[in-house]
C-alpha positions as CSV (number, residue, x, y, z in Angstrom):
1,M,128.2,81.5,107.9
2,K,129.8,84.9,107.4
3,L,127.5,87.7,108.7
4,L,127.6,91.4,108.1
5,I,126.0,93.5,110.8
6,A,125.2,96.9,109.4
7,A,124.6,99.4,112.2
8,D,122.9,102.8,112.2
9,M,122.1,105.0,115.2
10,E,118.6,106.5,115.1
11,G,117.0,103.1,115.8
12,I,119.2,102.1,118.7
13,S,117.6,101.3,122.1
14,G,117.0,104.3,124.2
15,I,117.6,106.9,121.5
16,T,114.8,109.3,120.6
17,R,116.4,112.7,119.8
18,W,118.8,114.2,117.3
19,E,121.1,115.4,120.1
20,Q,121.9,111.8,121.0
21,V,123.2,111.0,117.5
22,N,124.9,114.3,116.7
23,I,128.7,114.1,117.2
24,T,128.8,117.8,118.2
25,H,126.4,117.4,121.1
26,A,127.2,116.4,124.7
27,E,124.6,113.6,124.6
28,Y,126.4,111.9,121.8
29,A,128.8,110.1,124.0
30,Y,126.0,108.3,125.7
31,G,124.3,107.6,122.4
32,R,127.4,105.9,121.0
33,S,127.6,103.7,124.2
34,L,124.0,102.6,123.5
35,M,124.8,101.9,119.9
36,V,127.7,99.5,120.7
37,A,125.6,97.7,123.3
38,D,122.9,96.9,120.8
39,V,125.5,95.7,118.3
40,N,127.2,93.5,120.9
41,A,123.9,91.9,121.7
42,A,123.6,91.0,118.0
43,V,127.2,89.7,117.8
44,E,126.7,87.5,120.8
45,A,123.5,86.1,119.3
46,A,125.1,85.4,116.0
47,L,128.0,83.6,117.6
48,A,125.6,81.4,119.7
49,A,123.6,80.6,116.6
50,G,126.6,79.3,114.7
51,V,128.1,82.2,112.8
52,S,131.8,81.8,112.2
53,E,132.8,85.3,111.0
54,I,131.3,88.7,111.7
55,Q,132.0,92.2,110.4
56,V,130.3,95.2,111.8
57,S,129.9,98.1,109.4
58,D,129.4,101.5,111.3
59,G,126.9,103.3,109.0
60,H,126.0,106.4,111.0
61,W,127.3,109.9,110.1
62,N,131.0,109.7,109.6
63,G,131.2,106.0,110.5
64,T,133.3,106.4,113.6
65,N,130.6,106.0,116.3
66,I,131.6,102.5,117.5
67,L,134.8,102.4,119.5
68,L,136.8,99.3,118.7
69,A,137.7,98.8,122.3
70,D,134.0,98.5,123.2
71,L,133.1,96.1,120.4
72,H,132.8,92.4,121.0
73,P,136.3,91.0,120.3
74,A,134.9,88.3,117.9
75,A,133.8,91.0,115.4
76,R,135.8,93.0,113.0
77,L,134.9,96.7,112.5
78,H,134.6,98.7,109.3
79,S,135.0,102.3,110.5
80,G,135.0,105.6,108.7
81,N,133.4,107.2,105.7
82,P,133.0,107.8,102.8
83,A,133.2,104.1,101.9
84,P,132.1,102.8,98.5
85,L,129.0,100.9,99.7
86,A,128.5,103.2,102.8
87,M,126.2,101.6,105.4
88,V,126.7,98.0,104.0
89,Q,130.4,98.3,103.1
90,G,131.8,94.8,102.9
91,V,128.7,93.2,101.5
92,Q,130.5,92.7,98.2
93,N,133.2,90.5,99.9
94,G,131.5,87.2,100.1
95,F,129.2,87.4,103.1
96,D,126.3,85.0,103.5
97,A,123.8,87.2,105.2
98,A,123.2,90.6,106.8
99,V,121.5,92.0,109.9
100,F,120.5,95.7,110.2
101,I,120.8,97.1,113.8
102,G,119.5,100.5,114.9
103,Y,117.6,101.3,111.7
104,H,114.9,103.9,111.3
105,A,111.8,104.4,109.1
106,M,111.8,106.2,105.8
107,A,111.1,110.0,105.5
108,G,107.5,111.0,106.0
109,T,106.6,108.0,108.2
110,P,104.1,109.0,110.9
111,E,105.1,108.2,114.5
112,A,108.6,107.1,113.7
113,I,111.6,108.2,115.6
114,M,113.8,110.5,113.5
115,D,112.3,109.3,110.2
116,H,114.4,110.3,107.2
117,T,116.0,108.8,104.1
118,W,119.7,109.3,104.0
119,S,119.6,113.0,104.6
120,S,116.9,114.9,106.5
121,K,118.3,118.1,105.0
122,N,118.0,117.5,101.3
123,I,116.1,114.3,100.5
124,A,112.3,114.2,100.8
125,N,111.6,110.9,99.1
126,L,113.3,108.1,97.2
127,W,111.8,105.6,94.8
128,I,113.5,102.4,93.6
129,N,111.8,100.6,90.8
130,N,108.8,103.0,91.3
131,Q,108.5,101.9,94.9
132,L,108.7,104.5,97.7
133,S,111.8,103.4,99.6
134,G,113.9,104.2,102.7
135,E,117.3,103.2,103.8
136,T,116.2,99.6,104.6
137,A,115.0,99.0,101.0
138,L,118.1,100.8,99.6
139,N,120.6,98.8,101.6
140,A,118.7,95.5,101.4
141,S,118.5,95.9,97.6
142,L,122.2,96.5,97.4
143,C,122.8,93.4,99.6
144,G,120.4,91.5,97.3
145,Y,122.5,92.3,94.2
146,Y,125.3,90.3,95.9
147,Q,122.8,87.5,96.7
148,I,122.9,88.4,100.4
149,P,119.6,88.2,102.3
150,V,118.8,90.6,105.2
151,L,117.7,88.3,108.1
152,A,116.7,90.7,110.8
153,V,116.4,94.4,111.8
154,S,116.1,96.3,115.0
155,G,114.5,99.7,115.6
156,D,111.1,101.1,116.5
157,Q,107.7,99.8,115.5
158,A,107.5,101.9,112.3
159,L,110.8,100.5,111.1
160,A,109.6,96.9,111.9
161,A,106.5,97.5,109.9
162,E,108.4,98.9,106.9
163,A,110.9,96.0,106.9
164,S,108.2,93.4,107.2
165,A,106.3,94.9,104.3
166,L,109.5,94.8,102.2
167,I,110.7,91.4,103.3
168,P,107.8,89.3,104.8
169,E,110.1,86.6,106.3
170,I,112.4,89.1,108.1
171,E,112.7,88.9,111.9
172,T,112.2,92.3,113.7
173,A,113.4,93.5,117.1
174,I,111.2,96.3,118.4
175,V,113.2,98.1,121.1
176,K,111.1,101.2,121.4
177,T,107.7,102.5,120.4
178,A,107.7,106.0,118.7
179,T,105.0,108.5,119.8
180,S,106.3,111.3,117.6
181,R,109.5,112.1,115.5
182,E,111.5,112.8,118.7
183,S,109.7,110.9,121.4
184,G,108.9,107.3,122.3
185,V,108.5,104.6,124.9
186,C,111.9,102.9,125.4
187,L,112.3,99.4,126.8
188,P,114.8,98.9,129.7
189,L,118.1,98.3,128.1
190,E,118.4,94.8,129.4
191,A,115.1,93.9,127.9
192,A,115.9,95.5,124.6
193,H,119.2,93.6,124.4
194,E,117.4,90.4,125.1
195,I,115.0,91.1,122.3
196,I,117.8,91.8,119.9
197,Y,119.6,88.7,121.0
198,E,116.6,86.4,120.6
199,T,115.7,88.0,117.2
200,V,119.1,87.7,115.7
201,F,119.6,84.2,117.1
202,Q,116.3,82.9,115.6
203,A,117.0,84.7,112.3
204,V,120.4,83.1,111.9
205,K,119.1,79.7,112.9
206,K,116.3,79.9,110.4
207,S,118.7,80.9,107.7
208,L,121.1,78.1,108.5
209,D,118.2,75.7,108.2
210,G,117.3,77.1,104.8
211,K,114.1,78.9,106.0
212,G,115.2,82.5,106.1
213,P,114.4,85.4,103.7
214,K,115.6,85.4,100.1
215,P,117.8,88.2,98.8
216,L,116.0,91.3,97.7
217,N,117.3,92.0,94.2
218,P,115.4,94.4,92.0
219,P,115.5,93.4,88.3
220,S,117.8,95.4,86.0
221,P,117.8,98.0,84.8
222,V,116.9,99.9,88.0
223,P,115.0,103.2,87.8
224,I,115.4,105.5,90.7
225,K,113.9,108.9,91.5
226,L,114.9,111.4,94.1
227,E,112.6,114.2,95.4
228,F,114.6,116.9,97.1
229,M,113.6,119.5,99.6
230,H,114.1,122.5,97.3
231,S,114.2,123.1,93.6
232,Q,117.8,124.3,93.6
233,M,118.9,120.9,95.1
234,A,117.2,119.1,92.2
235,A,118.9,121.5,89.7
236,R,122.3,120.6,91.1
237,A,121.5,116.9,91.2
238,S,120.5,117.0,87.5
239,Y,124.2,117.8,86.7
240,L,124.8,114.1,86.9
241,P,125.1,112.8,83.2
242,G,122.2,110.6,82.3
243,S,119.8,112.1,84.9
244,V,116.5,113.5,84.0
245,R,114.8,116.5,85.7
246,E,111.3,115.3,86.3
247,D,109.8,118.4,87.9
248,G,110.9,121.2,90.1
249,R,112.2,119.0,92.9
250,S,112.6,115.6,91.4
251,V,115.4,113.9,89.4
252,S,115.4,110.4,88.0
253,F,118.1,108.0,86.7
254,L,117.9,104.7,84.9
255,A,120.8,102.5,86.2
256,A,122.1,99.3,84.6
257,S,122.3,97.6,88.0
258,M,121.6,98.1,91.7
259,P,125.2,99.2,92.5
260,D,125.0,101.7,89.7
261,A,121.7,102.9,91.1
262,F,123.3,103.3,94.5
263,F,126.2,105.3,93.2
264,A,123.9,107.5,91.2
265,F,121.8,108.0,94.3
266,R,124.8,109.0,96.3
267,T,126.2,111.3,93.6
268,M,122.9,113.1,93.2
269,S,122.6,113.5,96.9
270,A,126.1,114.9,97.2
271,L,125.5,117.3,94.3
272,A,122.3,118.5,95.9
273,N,124.2,119.2,99.1
274,E,126.8,121.5,97.6
């Protein structure tokens, strides 16, 4: 099995505040050390379960959070952004399955650490196929287009609930319990890493036995809608040819496929952020 480990940062063990995931803040150095430790626990589990090839895709911020020297030597690292498929870069290159490490709940989720969808500055909500969606659904749907199932996720209890509602067979590693957007009860790191290890190990074993989740692949065409924080953001996003201004803050787009929907999403988000 070839496994893609897509890593974000807000859902990493021990992380509860924006300062810990912001490259300009002094606490970021500790945050990135927590991130690679969670990822390494997943790598070790995957290897023990029988995975033959692993790529880690660094999906937070500018994609340079994981230091190659600290990553498990059995894994390759995709580093840097922008990349064509962003957080799941590489999924188009023949992987068999994916695991999401350090993910967070969608924007507007109560009691979820650093809930947001892609950008907490400009995106209020995202709908895929008329279903309110976060980054888990966005990236899992992109994986699904390439017939790649998402086997497991790690993060807080809100992320676990969101992922389970989306993919009922998915394995979830809850490494902290959010009490607000920037607070939560964090497990000791050793215990959190054990949970990640056991979750990924079981997920891979089930998949190899033919019992894991199926790929999440929305039917084509794929309608998406973005609600922005302000009307001017929606106005700029509507410059994308083929988009439709739905109301003051919302813009929709009907895409031929999930990759097209993803590229339209990124383009509208970038235009809104000008």
